[in-house]
C-alpha positions in Angstrom: 35.7 -9.4 -20.8 32.1 -8.4 -19.6 30.4 -8.2 -22.9 26.7 -7.6 -22.8 26.9 -6.2 -19.3 24.2 -3.6 -18.9 23.3 -1.2 -16.0 19.6 -1.8 -15.2 19.4 1.2 -12.8 19.2 1.3 -9.1 16.9 -0.2 -6.5 15.6 1.9 -3.7 14.4 -0.2 -0.8 11.7 1.0 1.5 10.6 -0.3 4.8 6.9 -1.0 4.1 7.0 -4.7 4.8 7.4 -5.5 8.5 7.1 -9.3 8.9 6.4 -12.7 7.6 2.7 -12.9 7.9 1.5 -14.1 4.4 0.8 -11.2 2.0 -2.1 -11.7 -0.4 -1.9 -9.3 -3.3 -4.6 -8.5 -5.9 -4.9 -6.3 -9.0 -7.6 -3.6 -8.4 -8.9 -0.3 -9.9 -7.5 2.8 -8.2 -9.3 6.1 -8.5 -9.2 9.7 -7.3 -5.6 10.6 -6.7 -1.8 10.2 -7.0 -0.9 7.7 -4.4 2.4 6.2 -3.1 3.2 2.7 -2.1 2.0 2.2 1.5 -1.2 4.2 1.1 -4.1 2.7 3.1 -7.1 2.3 0.8 -10.9 2.0 1.2 -13.2 0.5 -1.4 -16.4 2.0 -2.9 -18.2 0.9 -6.1 -15.4 -1.7 -6.8 -12.7 1.1 -6.9 -10.1 1.9 -4.3 -8.9 5.3 -3.0 -7.2 6.7 0.0 -9.2 5.9 3.1 -10.8 9.0 4.7 -10.7 9.7 8.5 -14.1 8.0 9.0 -13.6 5.4 6.3 -13.2 1.6 6.4 -9.7 0.5 5.4 -9.5 -2.4 3.0 -6.0 -2.7 1.6 -2.5 -1.3 1.4 -1.2 -0.1 -1.9 1.8 -2.1 -3.2 3.0 0.3 -5.8 3.0 4.0 -6.7 0.0 4.9 -9.0 -1.3 8.2 -10.4 -5.0 7.9 -10.8 -5.7 11.6 -10.5 -6.9 12.0 -14.1 -8.2 8.5 -14.9 -8.7 5.2 -13.1 -5.6 2.9 -13.1 -4.9 -0.7 -12.3 -2.5 -1.4 -9.5 -1.6 -4.1 -7.0 -2.7 -3.9 -3.4 -2.0 -6.1 -0.4 -5.1 -7.6 1.2 -3.1 -9.1 4.1 0.3 -8.8 5.7 2.5 -7.0 8.3 3.4 -3.4 7.5 5.6 -0.8 9.1 3.5 1.9 10.7 6.0 4.7 9.6 5.7 3.7 6.0 1.9 3.8 5.8 -0.1 6.9 4.8 -3.9 7.5 5.0 -6.5 10.3 5.3 -5.9 10.4 9.0 -3.4 9.2 11.6 -2.7 5.5 11.0 -3.5 4.8 14.7 -7.1 5.5 13.7 -7.2 2.4 11.5 -5.0 -0.1 13.4 -7.9 -2.0 14.9 -10.0 -2.0 11.7 -7.0 -3.2 9.7 -6.3 -6.0 12.1 -9.8 -7.4 11.4 -8.7 -7.7 7.7 -5.5 -9.5 8.7 -3.4 -6.4 8.0 -1.1 -5.9 10.9 0.6 -2.6 11.7 3.9 -2.8 13.5 6.5 -0.3 14.7 9.8 -1.3 13.1 13.2 0.4 12.7 13.5 2.5 9.6 
């Protein structure tokens, strides 16, 4: 009766996205680590890596990527609203909230 039905796996939802502010995404080069979706990134020499405590945040990683052994291409968000609890960085996220806002990246507290 259900010929050709195929299980495509499961979908695990996260709570990274936190609102309707337009998200602009871009394909960039990631370097220097194994990062998860929601990592706040900085940019140096046209490559992105996890922002350090004293760094300048530029984007939010949209997908998991392992660039620990070689640079990889991945999608980042350059604008949008994001759940504070789903973001990671090289320091407390509160350190970067004001700097992110100047980039049209808004950090919100939402329910998980």
